[in-house]
Backbone as XML, in Angstrom:
<?xml version="1.0"?>
<chain id="A" units="angstrom">
  <residue number="1" name="MET">
    <atom name="N" x="-3.513" y="-54.640" z="-93.149"/>
    <atom name="CA" x="-2.561" y="-53.675" z="-93.650"/>
    <atom name="C" x="-1.161" y="-54.187" z="-93.332"/>
  </residue>
  <residue number="2" name="GLN">
    <atom name="N" x="-0.278" y="-53.978" z="-94.238"/>
    <atom name="CA" x="1.106" y="-54.361" z="-94.044"/>
    <atom name="C" x="1.937" y="-53.095" z="-93.954"/>
  </residue>
  <residue number="3" name="VAL">
    <atom name="N" x="2.843" y="-53.053" z="-92.959"/>
    <atom name="CA" x="3.700" y="-51.901" z="-92.741"/>
    <atom name="C" x="5.144" y="-52.387" z="-92.703"/>
  </residue>
  <residue number="4" name="THR">
    <atom name="N" x="6.028" y="-51.655" z="-93.334"/>
    <atom name="CA" x="7.448" y="-51.981" z="-93.297"/>
    <atom name="C" x="8.152" y="-50.911" z="-92.482"/>
  </residue>
  <residue number="5" name="ILE">
    <atom name="N" x="8.979" y="-51.362" z="-91.531"/>
    <atom name="CA" x="9.734" y="-50.412" z="-90.707"/>
    <atom name="C" x="11.203" y="-50.812" z="-90.700"/>
  </residue>
  <residue number="6" name="ASN">
    <atom name="N" x="12.054" y="-49.830" z="-90.537"/>
    <atom name="CA" x="13.485" y="-50.081" z="-90.384"/>
    <atom name="C" x="13.801" y="-50.137" z="-88.904"/>
  </residue>
  <residue number="7" name="ILE">
    <atom name="N" x="14.501" y="-51.186" z="-88.498"/>
    <atom name="CA" x="14.860" y="-51.379" z="-87.096"/>
    <atom name="C" x="16.375" y="-51.248" z="-86.977"/>
  </residue>
  <residue number="8" name="PRO">
    <atom name="N" x="16.849" y="-50.440" z="-86.021"/>
    <atom name="CA" x="18.295" y="-50.340" z="-85.819"/>
    <atom name="C" x="18.903" y="-51.725" z="-85.557"/>
  </residue>
  <residue number="9" name="GLU">
    <atom name="N" x="20.101" y="-51.931" z="-86.043"/>
    <atom name="CA" x="20.766" y="-53.237" z="-85.949"/>
    <atom name="C" x="20.858" y="-53.739" z="-84.507"/>
  </residue>
  <residue number="10" name="ASP">
    <atom name="N" x="21.157" y="-52.844" z="-83.567"/>
    <atom name="CA" x="21.257" y="-53.258" z="-82.158"/>
    <atom name="C" x="19.933" y="-53.824" z="-81.654"/>
  </residue>
  <residue number="11" name="LEU">
    <atom name="N" x="18.840" y="-53.188" z="-82.031"/>
    <atom name="CA" x="17.519" y="-53.667" z="-81.624"/>
    <atom name="C" x="17.186" y="-54.973" z="-82.331"/>
  </residue>
  <residue number="12" name="ALA">
    <atom name="N" x="17.538" y="-55.076" z="-83.599"/>
    <atom name="CA" x="17.277" y="-56.302" z="-84.355"/>
    <atom name="C" x="17.976" y="-57.498" z="-83.712"/>
  </residue>
  <residue number="13" name="LYS">
    <atom name="N" x="19.180" y="-57.301" z="-83.212"/>
    <atom name="CA" x="19.908" y="-58.385" z="-82.539"/>
    <atom name="C" x="19.178" y="-58.825" z="-81.274"/>
  </residue>
  <residue number="14" name="LEU">
    <atom name="N" x="18.564" y="-57.883" z="-80.587"/>
    <atom name="CA" x="17.839" y="-58.207" z="-79.355"/>
    <atom name="C" x="16.548" y="-58.966" z="-79.622"/>
  </residue>
  <residue number="15" name="ILE">
    <atom name="N" x="15.830" y="-58.584" z="-80.657"/>
    <atom name="CA" x="14.518" y="-59.190" z="-80.890"/>
    <atom name="C" x="14.568" y="-60.412" z="-81.793"/>
  </residue>
  <residue number="16" name="GLY">
    <atom name="N" x="15.706" y="-60.668" z="-82.426"/>
    <atom name="CA" x="15.838" y="-61.882" z="-83.224"/>
    <atom name="C" x="15.433" y="-61.683" z="-84.672"/>
  </residue>
  <residue number="17" name="THR">
    <atom name="N" x="15.424" y="-62.803" z="-85.409"/>
    <atom name="CA" x="15.165" y="-62.727" z="-86.841"/>
    <atom name="C" x="13.918" y="-63.482" z="-87.277"/>
  </residue>
  <residue number="18" name="ASP">
    <atom name="N" x="13.253" y="-64.149" z="-86.358"/>
    <atom name="CA" x="12.048" y="-64.896" z="-86.715"/>
    <atom name="C" x="10.927" y="-63.908" z="-87.039"/>
  </residue>
  <residue number="19" name="GLN">
    <atom name="N" x="10.520" y="-63.880" z="-88.297"/>
    <atom name="CA" x="9.528" y="-62.905" z="-88.771"/>
    <atom name="C" x="8.221" y="-62.966" z="-87.980"/>
  </residue>
  <residue number="20" name="ALA">
    <atom name="N" x="7.712" y="-64.175" z="-87.749"/>
    <atom name="CA" x="6.442" y="-64.320" z="-87.028"/>
    <atom name="C" x="6.565" y="-63.805" z="-85.599"/>
  </residue>
  <residue number="21" name="ASP">
    <atom name="N" x="7.702" y="-64.064" z="-84.963"/>
    <atom name="CA" x="7.917" y="-63.601" z="-83.587"/>
    <atom name="C" x="7.989" y="-62.077" z="-83.539"/>
  </residue>
  <residue number="22" name="ILE">
    <atom name="N" x="8.683" y="-61.493" z="-84.484"/>
    <atom name="CA" x="8.792" y="-60.031" z="-84.534"/>
    <atom name="C" x="7.414" y="-59.406" z="-84.749"/>
  </residue>
  <residue number="23" name="GLU">
    <atom name="N" x="6.638" y="-59.951" z="-85.687"/>
    <atom name="CA" x="5.301" y="-59.417" z="-85.949"/>
    <atom name="C" x="4.426" y="-59.504" z="-84.706"/>
  </residue>
  <residue number="24" name="ARG">
    <atom name="N" x="4.484" y="-60.639" z="-84.005"/>
    <atom name="CA" x="3.673" y="-60.820" z="-82.796"/>
    <atom name="C" x="4.091" y="-59.829" z="-81.714"/>
  </residue>
  <residue number="25" name="ARG">
    <atom name="N" x="5.396" y="-59.628" z="-81.549"/>
    <atom name="CA" x="5.884" y="-58.705" z="-80.517"/>
    <atom name="C" x="5.482" y="-57.262" z="-80.822"/>
  </residue>
  <residue number="26" name="VAL">
    <atom name="N" x="5.558" y="-56.882" z="-82.083"/>
    <atom name="CA" x="5.150" y="-55.521" z="-82.468"/>
    <atom name="C" x="3.650" y="-55.351" z="-82.266"/>
  </residue>
  <residue number="27" name="LEU">
    <atom name="N" x="2.870" y="-56.348" z="-82.667"/>
    <atom name="CA" x="1.420" y="-56.288" z="-82.470"/>
    <atom name="C" x="1.083" y="-56.191" z="-80.983"/>
  </residue>
  <residue number="28" name="THR">
    <atom name="N" x="1.743" y="-57.010" z="-80.173"/>
    <atom name="CA" x="1.503" y="-57.007" z="-78.729"/>
    <atom name="C" x="1.819" y="-55.642" z="-78.120"/>
  </residue>
  <residue number="29" name="ALA">
    <atom name="N" x="2.970" y="-55.089" z="-78.464"/>
    <atom name="CA" x="3.363" y="-53.781" z="-77.923"/>
    <atom name="C" x="2.385" y="-52.690" z="-78.353"/>
  </residue>
  <residue number="30" name="THR">
    <atom name="N" x="1.950" y="-52.749" z="-79.596"/>
    <atom name="CA" x="1.005" y="-51.755" z="-80.107"/>
    <atom name="C" x="-0.341" y="-51.870" z="-79.409"/>
  </residue>
  <residue number="31" name="VAL">
    <atom name="N" x="-0.822" y="-53.091" z="-79.249"/>
    <atom name="CA" x="-2.102" y="-53.325" z="-78.567"/>
    <atom name="C" x="-2.046" y="-52.804" z="-77.135"/>
  </residue>
  <residue number="32" name="LEU">
    <atom name="N" x="-0.972" y="-53.098" z="-76.425"/>
    <atom name="CA" x="-0.844" y="-52.632" z="-75.044"/>
    <atom name="C" x="-0.864" y="-51.106" z="-74.970"/>
  </residue>
  <residue number="33" name="GLU">
    <atom name="N" x="-0.128" y="-50.461" z="-75.848"/>
    <atom name="CA" x="-0.072" y="-48.995" z="-75.828"/>
    <atom name="C" x="-1.423" y="-48.381" z="-76.182"/>
  </residue>
  <residue number="34" name="GLU">
    <atom name="N" x="-2.093" y="-48.936" z="-77.176"/>
    <atom name="CA" x="-3.398" y="-48.400" z="-77.569"/>
    <atom name="C" x="-4.435" y="-48.608" z="-76.463"/>
  </residue>
  <residue number="35" name="TYR">
    <atom name="N" x="-4.346" y="-49.712" z="-75.734"/>
    <atom name="CA" x="-5.254" y="-49.948" z="-74.604"/>
    <atom name="C" x="-4.966" y="-48.946" z="-73.488"/>
  </residue>
  <residue number="36" name="ARG">
    <atom name="N" x="-3.681" y="-48.743" z="-73.185"/>
    <atom name="CA" x="-3.304" y="-47.773" z="-72.140"/>
    <atom name="C" x="-3.842" y="-46.379" z="-72.461"/>
  </residue>
  <residue number="37" name="CYS">
    <atom name="N" x="-3.835" y="-46.021" z="-73.742"/>
    <atom name="CA" x="-4.294" y="-44.688" z="-74.170"/>
    <atom name="C" x="-5.809" y="-44.612" z="-74.316"/>
  </residue>
  <residue number="38" name="GLY">
    <atom name="N" x="-6.486" y="-45.734" z="-74.155"/>
    <atom name="CA" x="-7.936" y="-45.738" z="-74.250"/>
    <atom name="C" x="-8.484" y="-45.846" z="-75.663"/>
  </residue>
  <residue number="39" name="ARG">
    <atom name="N" x="-7.627" y="-46.159" z="-76.620"/>
    <atom name="CA" x="-8.083" y="-46.263" z="-78.008"/>
    <atom name="C" x="-8.509" y="-47.678" z="-78.393"/>
  </residue>
  <residue number="40" name="LEU">
    <atom name="N" x="-8.195" y="-48.657" z="-77.557"/>
    <atom name="CA" x="-8.639" y="-50.038" z="-77.762"/>
    <atom name="C" x="-9.371" y="-50.505" z="-76.520"/>
  </residue>
  <residue number="41" name="SER">
    <atom name="N" x="-10.410" y="-51.278" z="-76.728"/>
    <atom name="CA" x="-11.160" y="-51.830" z="-75.600"/>
    <atom name="C" x="-10.657" y="-53.228" z="-75.264"/>
  </residue>
  <residue number="42" name="HIS">
    <atom name="N" x="-11.104" y="-53.721" z="-74.146"/>
    <atom name="CA" x="-10.796" y="-55.077" z="-73.701"/>
    <atom name="C" x="-11.218" y="-56.082" z="-74.770"/>
  </residue>
  <residue number="43" name="GLY">
    <atom name="N" x="-12.426" y="-55.912" z="-75.288"/>
    <atom name="CA" x="-12.940" y="-56.816" z="-76.317"/>
    <atom name="C" x="-12.145" y="-56.753" z="-77.613"/>
  </residue>
  <residue number="44" name="GLN">
    <atom name="N" x="-11.697" y="-55.565" z="-77.968"/>
    <atom name="CA" x="-10.899" y="-55.419" z="-79.188"/>
    <atom name="C" x="-9.558" y="-56.133" z="-79.056"/>
  </residue>
  <residue number="45" name="ILE">
    <atom name="N" x="-8.983" y="-56.100" z="-77.858"/>
    <atom name="CA" x="-7.738" y="-56.841" z="-77.631"/>
    <atom name="C" x="-7.971" y="-58.323" z="-77.885"/>
  </residue>
  <residue number="46" name="GLY">
    <atom name="N" x="-9.068" y="-58.840" z="-77.341"/>
    <atom name="CA" x="-9.384" y="-60.250" z="-77.535"/>
    <atom name="C" x="-9.490" y="-60.622" z="-79.000"/>
  </residue>
  <residue number="47" name="LYS">
    <atom name="N" x="-10.162" y="-59.790" z="-79.776"/>
    <atom name="CA" x="-10.313" y="-60.069" z="-81.211"/>
    <atom name="C" x="-8.972" y="-60.006" z="-81.937"/>
  </residue>
  <residue number="48" name="LEU">
    <atom name="N" x="-8.184" y="-58.990" z="-81.642"/>
    <atom name="CA" x="-6.904" y="-58.822" z="-82.329"/>
    <atom name="C" x="-5.906" y="-59.929" z="-82.009"/>
  </residue>
  <residue number="49" name="LEU">
    <atom name="N" x="-5.914" y="-60.382" z="-80.753"/>
    <atom name="CA" x="-4.928" y="-61.376" z="-80.327"/>
    <atom name="C" x="-5.498" y="-62.786" z="-80.220"/>
  </residue>
  <residue number="50" name="GLY">
    <atom name="N" x="-6.779" y="-62.945" z="-80.533"/>
    <atom name="CA" x="-7.392" y="-64.273" z="-80.477"/>
    <atom name="C" x="-7.487" y="-64.821" z="-79.067"/>
  </residue>
  <residue number="51" name="MET">
    <atom name="N" x="-7.881" y="-63.963" z="-78.126"/>
    <atom name="CA" x="-7.965" y="-64.352" z="-76.715"/>
    <atom name="C" x="-9.390" y="-64.199" z="-76.210"/>
  </residue>
  <residue number="52" name="ASN">
    <atom name="N" x="-9.740" y="-65.021" z="-75.203"/>
    <atom name="CA" x="-11.025" y="-64.834" z="-74.539"/>
    <atom name="C" x="-10.854" y="-63.801" z="-73.431"/>
  </residue>
  <residue number="53" name="ARG">
    <atom name="N" x="-11.950" y="-63.476" z="-72.768"/>
    <atom name="CA" x="-11.942" y="-62.426" z="-71.739"/>
    <atom name="C" x="-10.916" y="-62.687" z="-70.638"/>
  </residue>
  <residue number="54" name="PHE">
    <atom name="N" x="-10.853" y="-63.936" z="-70.188"/>
    <atom name="CA" x="-9.945" y="-64.279" z="-69.093"/>
    <atom name="C" x="-8.488" y="-64.243" z="-69.545"/>
  </residue>
  <residue number="55" name="GLN">
    <atom name="N" x="-8.239" y="-64.640" z="-70.779"/>
    <atom name="CA" x="-6.882" y="-64.566" z="-71.318"/>
    <atom name="C" x="-6.438" y="-63.115" z="-71.471"/>
  </residue>
  <residue number="56" name="VAL">
    <atom name="N" x="-7.359" y="-62.245" z="-71.876"/>
    <atom name="CA" x="-7.029" y="-60.817" z="-71.988"/>
    <atom name="C" x="-6.708" y="-60.259" z="-70.605"/>
  </residue>
  <residue number="57" name="ASP">
    <atom name="N" x="-7.506" y="-60.611" z="-69.602"/>
    <atom name="CA" x="-7.222" y="-60.162" z="-68.231"/>
    <atom name="C" x="-5.818" y="-60.585" z="-67.810"/>
  </residue>
  <residue number="58" name="ALA">
    <atom name="N" x="-5.468" y="-61.852" z="-68.059"/>
    <atom name="CA" x="-4.145" y="-62.370" z="-67.694"/>
    <atom name="C" x="-3.045" y="-61.671" z="-68.497"/>
  </residue>
  <residue number="59" name="PHE">
    <atom name="N" x="-3.299" y="-61.447" z="-69.783"/>
    <atom name="CA" x="-2.343" y="-60.759" z="-70.658"/>
    <atom name="C" x="-2.049" y="-59.356" z="-70.125"/>
  </residue>
  <residue number="60" name="LEU">
    <atom name="N" x="-3.097" y="-58.621" z="-69.768"/>
    <atom name="CA" x="-2.906" y="-57.275" z="-69.231"/>
    <atom name="C" x="-2.157" y="-57.321" z="-67.904"/>
  </residue>
  <residue number="61" name="LYS">
    <atom name="N" x="-2.526" y="-58.254" z="-67.046"/>
    <atom name="CA" x="-1.858" y="-58.388" z="-65.749"/>
    <atom name="C" x="-0.382" y="-58.736" z="-65.932"/>
  </residue>
  <residue number="62" name="ASP">
    <atom name="N" x="-0.096" y="-59.692" z="-66.823"/>
    <atom name="CA" x="1.290" y="-60.100" z="-67.083"/>
    <atom name="C" x="2.138" y="-58.948" z="-67.608"/>
  </residue>
  <residue number="63" name="ASN">
    <atom name="N" x="1.492" y="-57.987" z="-68.250"/>
    <atom name="CA" x="2.202" y="-56.836" z="-68.808"/>
    <atom name="C" x="2.054" y="-55.582" z="-67.950"/>
  </residue>
  <residue number="64" name="ASN">
    <atom name="N" x="1.610" y="-55.780" z="-66.706"/>
    <atom name="CA" x="1.484" y="-54.688" z="-65.726"/>
    <atom name="C" x="0.622" y="-53.533" z="-66.223"/>
  </residue>
  <residue number="65" name="VAL">
    <atom name="N" x="-0.470" y="-53.888" z="-66.904"/>
    <atom name="CA" x="-1.404" y="-52.880" z="-67.407"/>
    <atom name="C" x="-2.717" y="-53.039" z="-66.644"/>
  </residue>
  <residue number="66" name="PRO">
    <atom name="N" x="-3.133" y="-52.008" z="-65.909"/>
    <atom name="CA" x="-4.395" y="-52.120" z="-65.160"/>
    <atom name="C" x="-5.604" y="-52.129" z="-66.089"/>
  </residue>
  <residue number="67" name="LEU">
    <atom name="N" x="-6.658" y="-52.780" z="-65.643"/>
    <atom name="CA" x="-7.904" y="-52.787" z="-66.401"/>
    <atom name="C" x="-8.498" y="-51.388" z="-66.430"/>
  </residue>
  <residue number="68" name="ASN">
    <atom name="N" x="-9.015" y="-50.993" z="-67.573"/>
    <atom name="CA" x="-9.740" y="-49.724" z="-67.693"/>
    <atom name="C" x="-11.193" y="-50.007" z="-67.332"/>
  </residue>
  <residue number="69" name="TYR">
    <atom name="N" x="-11.484" y="-50.022" z="-66.053"/>
    <atom name="CA" x="-12.819" y="-50.368" z="-65.569"/>
    <atom name="C" x="-13.381" y="-49.148" z="-64.861"/>
  </residue>
  <residue number="70" name="SER">
    <atom name="N" x="-14.265" y="-48.459" z="-65.532"/>
    <atom name="CA" x="-14.786" y="-47.189" z="-65.026"/>
    <atom name="C" x="-15.996" y="-47.403" z="-64.115"/>
  </residue>
  <residue number="71" name="ILE">
    <atom name="N" x="-16.421" y="-46.336" z="-63.485"/>
    <atom name="CA" x="-17.638" y="-46.360" z="-62.672"/>
    <atom name="C" x="-18.830" y="-46.732" z="-63.551"/>
  </residue>
  <residue number="72" name="LYS">
    <atom name="N" x="-18.846" y="-46.210" z="-64.777"/>
    <atom name="CA" x="-19.930" y="-46.553" z="-65.701"/>
    <atom name="C" x="-19.938" y="-48.055" z="-65.986"/>
  </residue>
  <residue number="73" name="ASP">
    <atom name="N" x="-18.753" y="-48.649" z="-66.178"/>
    <atom name="CA" x="-18.676" y="-50.100" z="-66.393"/>
    <atom name="C" x="-19.256" y="-50.845" z="-65.197"/>
  </residue>
  <residue number="74" name="LEU">
    <atom name="N" x="-18.917" y="-50.392" z="-64.001"/>
    <atom name="CA" x="-19.430" y="-51.019" z="-62.786"/>
    <atom name="C" x="-20.950" y="-50.910" z="-62.722"/>
  </residue>
  <residue number="75" name="GLU">
    <atom name="N" x="-21.466" y="-49.727" z="-62.997"/>
    <atom name="CA" x="-22.920" y="-49.530" z="-62.971"/>
    <atom name="C" x="-23.619" y="-50.397" z="-64.015"/>
  </residue>
  <residue number="76" name="ASP">
    <atom name="N" x="-23.024" y="-50.487" z="-65.205"/>
    <atom name="CA" x="-23.599" y="-51.342" z="-66.252"/>
    <atom name="C" x="-23.612" y="-52.805" z="-65.816"/>
  </residue>
  <residue number="77" name="ASP">
    <atom name="N" x="-22.520" y="-53.253" z="-65.217"/>
    <atom name="CA" x="-22.445" y="-54.643" z="-64.748"/>
    <atom name="C" x="-23.454" y="-54.910" z="-63.635"/>
  </residue>
  <residue number="78" name="ARG">
    <atom name="N" x="-23.603" y="-53.967" z="-62.731"/>
    <atom name="CA" x="-24.585" y="-54.138" z="-61.649"/>
    <atom name="C" x="-26.001" y="-54.197" z="-62.209"/>
  </residue>
  <residue number="79" name="ARG">
    <atom name="N" x="-26.292" y="-53.351" z="-63.180"/>
    <atom name="CA" x="-27.608" y="-53.341" z="-63.814"/>
    <atom name="C" x="-27.878" y="-54.690" z="-64.507"/>
  </residue>
  <residue number="80" name="THR">
    <atom name="N" x="-26.886" y="-55.207" z="-65.184"/>
    <atom name="CA" x="-27.019" y="-56.507" z="-65.849"/>
    <atom name="C" x="-27.263" y="-57.612" z="-64.832"/>
  </residue>
  <residue number="81" name="LEU">
    <atom name="N" x="-26.521" y="-57.593" z="-63.745"/>
    <atom name="CA" x="-26.715" y="-58.600" z="-62.697"/>
    <atom name="C" x="-28.108" y="-58.502" z="-62.087"/>
  </residue>
  <residue number="82" name="ASP">
    <atom name="N" x="-28.576" y="-57.279" z="-61.869"/>
    <atom name="CA" x="-29.931" y="-57.095" z="-61.334"/>
    <atom name="C" x="-30.978" y="-57.655" z="-62.295"/>
  </residue>
  <residue number="83" name="GLU">
    <atom name="N" x="-30.793" y="-57.392" z="-63.584"/>
    <atom name="CA" x="-31.733" y="-57.910" z="-64.587"/>
    <atom name="C" x="-31.721" y="-59.433" z="-64.622"/>
  </residue>
  <residue number="84" name="LEU">
    <atom name="N" x="-30.554" y="-60.027" z="-64.521"/>
    <atom name="CA" x="-30.451" y="-61.486" z="-64.516"/>
    <atom name="C" x="-31.097" y="-62.080" z="-63.269"/>
  </residue>
  <residue number="85" name="ALA">
    <atom name="N" x="-30.936" y="-61.403" z="-62.145"/>
    <atom name="CA" x="-31.531" y="-61.887" z="-60.896"/>
    <atom name="C" x="-33.055" y="-61.858" z="-60.973"/>
  </residue>
  <residue number="86" name="LEU">
    <atom name="N" x="-33.614" y="-60.869" z="-61.657"/>
    <atom name="CA" x="-35.067" y="-60.765" z="-61.793"/>
    <atom name="C" x="-35.638" y="-61.856" z="-62.692"/>
  </residue>
  <residue number="87" name="LYS">
    <atom name="N" x="-34.832" y="-62.389" z="-63.585"/>
    <atom name="CA" x="-35.294" y="-63.420" z="-64.514"/>
    <atom name="C" x="-35.352" y="-64.810" z="-63.881"/>
  </residue>
  <residue number="88" name="ARG">
    <atom name="N" x="-34.842" y="-64.962" z="-62.690"/>
    <atom name="CA" x="-34.848" y="-66.278" z="-62.030"/>
    <atom name="C" x="-36.216" y="-66.701" z="-61.649"/>
  </residue>
</chain>
């Protein structure tokens, strides 16, 4: 989807005129906000930004966004580890 927005001149001067850079910055800001609100998952960030799991972790850390890692996530990971240990 393509969206056109009007940016105030003062803001445009701050963010520059390179179209690709502006698009990337808007996408990055949107992804971060949607993750903070719980509407995007860790995996979805990776797909949208072309990052692997570790790059997404670093991206979130660099942007001071904590991981959304719930008790359920922990229990699921422990269950997976237990299953893998039994397969040895």
